[in-house]
Each structure stands twice: as structure tokens, then as C-alpha cells.
N, C-alpha and C positions, 0 to 999 in steps of 0.2 A: 582237821588236825588231830592226830592220834594222841589222846591224853588218857593215861591210865592212873587209877587211884593208887597211891602208895602211902604207907604209914612210915613216916620218917623216924619213928621210934623203933621200927622193926628192921633195924639195920644189922647186917651180918658182921662178923669180926673183920672181914676183909673190906668193909665199907660199902657193900652192895645193899640195895633195898629189896626186901623179899616181896615177890609178886605172886605168892601162892595164897594170899588172903582172899576172902570172899569177893570183896569189891574189886580187887586187882584181877582176879580170875575172870569175873564177869566182864570187865572192860576188855580184857585180852580176847575173850571169846567173841564178844559182840563186834569188835573191830578187826577180827581175824589177824591178830598180831602174832607173829611167829618169832622163833629164836633167830637172832641176827638182825631183827628190825630195830630201827632207831625211833624212839617215841619221847613223849613228854610225860613226866611223872608229877603228880600234884595231890595234895591233901586239902586244897582250898586255901591254905596259908602259905605253902611253899610250892615252888614250881621249878623243875630242872629237867634238862635233856638227859637221856640215858640210852645205853645199848642193852637190849634184851638178850640174855644169854642163859644157858643151862649150867647150874652148879651141881656137882656130884652130891653134895651134902644138903644144900639148901633148896634144890629144885630150880624153878624159874626165878631169876633175879634181874634187877636193873642196875647196870654199872653207871653211876651218874657222871656227867661232865659238870663238875662243880662250878666251873667258871660261868655256866649259864644259870646258876641259881638265882631266883628272884623271890623276894619276900613280898607276898601279896597283902600282908596284914600290917605293914608299917603304917605309922600315923600319917605319913605324907602320901599314902597310896589310896586315898579315898576321894579326893577332889578331881573329878573327871576333867572339868574345864581347865583347871590349873595345870594338870599333867599334860593335857593336849597342847597348851601354850608352850610348855617346856619342850615338848617333842617337836613342835613346829619350828622352834628356834634352832634346835639341833639339825633338823632335816633341811633347813634353809641354808646351811653351810655349803660352800662349793664342793667340799669333799670331807669325808669323815676319817679321823684317825682311830686307833684301837679304843682309846678311852671314850670317844664320842659314840662309837658303835656300841660299846657296852652299855652306855647310858641310854642310847636310843632303844636297844633291845629291851632293857628293863622297863622303860616307859611304855613301849608298845605292848609288852606282856601284861602290865598292870591295866592298861586301858582295855585290853581284850577280856579282862575279868570283871570289868565294871559295866553297869548300865549307864548309857548316855543320858544326860538330863533332857527333859522335854524340849524339843526345838533344836537340839544340838545333834547334828548328823554323826553317826558312827563312821569310823574308817571302813571303807568297803573291804570286804574279806580278801579279795585279790590283792589289793594294795597293802593290807596288813601283812599278809604272808610274804609278799614280795619284799617289803622293807625289812622284815625279820630275816629273810634269806640273805639279803645284802649284808646286814649287820653280822650275822653268824659267819658268813664267808670272811669278813674282815677280822673276825675273832678266831679265825683258823679252826672253825668247826664245820667242815664241808659236809659231813654226813647229816648233821641236823639242818644245815642250810638246804640240803637237797630235799629233806622232808617238807620244808616250808615252800620252796619254789615249785615243787610238784603240786602242793595244795593250791598255790596261786594259779598255775596253769590249768588245773582241773576246773577252777572257777571261771577262767576266761582264756580259752584257747586262741592262738593266733596273735597274742600280744607280743610284738617284737622285743620289748624290754624283758618280758618274762622268758622268752625263748633264748635271748642272749645270756641272761643270767643262768638259766637252766643248763645251757651248753657249757658255760664257763665252770660252774660248780661240778657238773657231771664229769668233765674232763679231769678234774682233780681226784674224784672218787674212783672212776673207772674209765680210763682213756679209750679202751676198746669199745665200750658201750657208747661213749660220747661220739666216737667215729661213726657208729651205726646210726645214732640219732641224727647226725649231721646229714646223712643221706635222705632222711625223711623231711627234714627242714628245708634242705636245698631243693627238693623235688616240688615244693610248694611254689607255684608260679607267681604268687603274691609275696614271696619272701623279700624283705627289704635288703638293701645293699649291705647294711651293717650285719644282718643275720647271715647273709651269704658269705661275707668276709670271715665271720667267725667259723662257719662251716668249712671254708677253704683251709683255714689255719688248723682246725682240729683234725680234719681228714688227712691233711698232709703229713701228720705225725706218723700214722701207720703206713701211708702210701710210700713215703720216701725211705722208710726202713723195711718195706716189704720185699718179698722175693721178686726176682726178675719177671717171673710169669705174672704175678699179681700186679706188679708195677705197670706193666705194659697197658693193662686196661684201666687201672685206677689213675695212672698218670694222665691219660687222655681225658678221663672224666674230670679231673681237677682243672686241666687246661680249659675244658668246656665251661666249667663254672666261672673261671676267671674271665673268659670272654663275655659271658653273660653279665658278670659283675660290672665290667667296663661299660656295658650298654644300658644299665639301669638308670632311670631318671634321677634317683635320689643318691647316686654315687657321690655327688658333691657334698652330701651330709656326713660322709665318713671322714674321720680325722686323718690327716696326712700320714701320721705314723702307722695307721692300720692299712692304708692304701699301699704304703711302702712295703709292708709285710706281705701283702697279697702279691706284689711284684717280686718280692724275694722268693716266695714259694714258686711262682712261675719260672723264675730263672733257675732255681734248683731242679725243678722237674725237667726243664729243657736240658740242663747240664747232664742229668742222669740219663736222659734219652740220647745223649751223644750229639746234641745240637749246640755245640759250644759257642759258636759265633752269635747265634740267637740269644743264648743264655747271657753272654757278656753284655749284649745290647740292653736286655731287660734289666739286668742287675745294675747297670749304670743309671738307668732311669730310676730305679728304686733308690739309689744313692742320692740322686738329685732331689727326690721327693723328701727324703729324710736323711740328711747328711750326718745327723747326730747318732745314728744307730751303728755301733761298731761291728755288729754281725754282718750288716749289709756291706760295709766298707771292706770287711775281710773276704766276703764272698766274691767281690769283683775280681780278685786275683786268682780265683780257682781255675784250674785247667781241667779238672775231672771231678767226678763225684766220689771223693776219697774220704778218709777219716776226718779230715778237717771240715768237709762239707757236712758230714753226719753230726759233728759237734755243733755246727751252726743250727741244724735242724732241731737238735735237742734243746737249744736255747730259745727256739721260737716260742714255745709255750710260755716261757717266763716273760717274754717281751710283749706278747699280744695283750691288749686291754679289751676284753670282750664286753666290759661294762660301758665302753665309750658310748655316750648318748648324744 
């Protein structure tokens, strides 16, 4: 986790934190932090995410994302066991709303700064970063979430939960890069059905909007992925709504390929799987891959739940 020392009293008039101090400069150099990177800033008492950038007058500064500010020195931030119990209560909820995610992120960050009592196991580093990535994603901080999920994957490669979250967050930060990453993840013969479904969705965004020449190859590639998805033994673990989206992608690829009858057949199957999805219902009536079809593709990203576990 990239953490840079910052003096919160050394703030510019614009509200940035100066990062030309000795401690800040040393941390930037040792961690190879460059302009444009997202990092964590801390003085041991405060902790906040920030974008490193160059200011014409102030030099290197960090522009804080104040909604991620955590006070590490609060009176209630010293009892590791009590905070761990509070965190476990939040994490045990079936799903987190924004307020719960903010509280979870705060508690995780505080725990990360404390020494665990003797006999009390610390949160594994991968789990720590993964949970913070999920919280930050819910808080609409995708760049900082990306920092955390990259740290989680560096600690444990091949974890399908980490891969799903990484692809989800990356698709919000850089759809083109996410599409390239999907190639690597899909090429793994051990990729789970959930990960492959996520790759299909992400890759379809560029494929269905690509040029005719690019589509000819990429479209066949996606159809191959979907065929493989159907044969995976853990396909039954994928939520029906995600399976329906995979079939929607298949139908749209077939439609753009001019295979209209096959496309209609597949799209009707998608509708049977998830009759509540309006995009699928709309797609059943398509006669060609027109502007209406492209609008459905644009909505795919918003409907897919890559966090489904």
C-alpha cells in the first residue's frame, strides 16, 4: 500500500497537501511514486487518499479525497478487539450501503494502523486490501479502490474474488485497459465461470462497438468464450441475472454477424432466464444491429454485477 508522509498543516491555499517536505520526498522516491499516481497520505494521526500532481507554484502536491479521511487518533480508535467486533458486525450484513461502506473503510483503516493483541490474528493483507477496495468502490472512489485491489492481487494472484473486483473497478477507470486484462484472465484455463462471465461482459463493450474488421475476429472470440462458459462445471454457481447477460451478449454478437434467426433464439432464452431485465426484453424485437442495439450494449455495463459471489 503506497503511503506517503504528509504534514496536514502544510496545506496550500487551494487545499492541496505539499509533498516537497523531506519525509514526503523520501517516501515518493522509495516507492517510485510519480505524478498522476493515487496514494494514501498520512502523518500518523490522519489518513486520506489523494491524487499526486504537479502544481506550478507549489511543486508536487497531493489533492485529497476528503471523504476518505480517517482520524487514527480518536479516543475510540485504540481498542483493536472492540473495533474488530464492530467491523465483523458490518461485514456480516448481506450487502453494504454507502454509510456502511464508509464505516467499514474507517474501521479497516484504523485496524491497519494498530498492533493486534497477543493471540488475536490480524486481518490477512489480501483480505484487508480487498475489503477496502469494495468499500471504496461503493463510495464511488474507483481510483483509490484500484490501488487497493491491485495490492490484494499482488498478495494473492488467481483469487477469483479479487479478479472479479479488479475487472469491475478497472472497467470504471479505464474500459480499454479492462478489455485487455479480460484477455489475460479469460486465457487462464482455471478461470471460474464467474470470472469468465465478467470477461465476456467487459470485452463485449469494445467488440460490439468496434470496426467491422476488428469485430469479425473479436466477435468469434467472444462466442468461443461463451461456449466455454456453458461447459464449465461451476456455471451453476453464476447468478441467473449474469447468465442472462452472457446470453444477451451472445445474441447481440450473432445479430451483428447477420445471423438473425440464431440471435432471436438466443435472446429469447436470455429473456426466459431473466424476464425482469428490460434490455433483454427490448433486444428480442431487434431486426438488425442498429442504434437501438448499440444503446442496449451501452447499458450492459450498468446492469452487470461483477461482484456477484
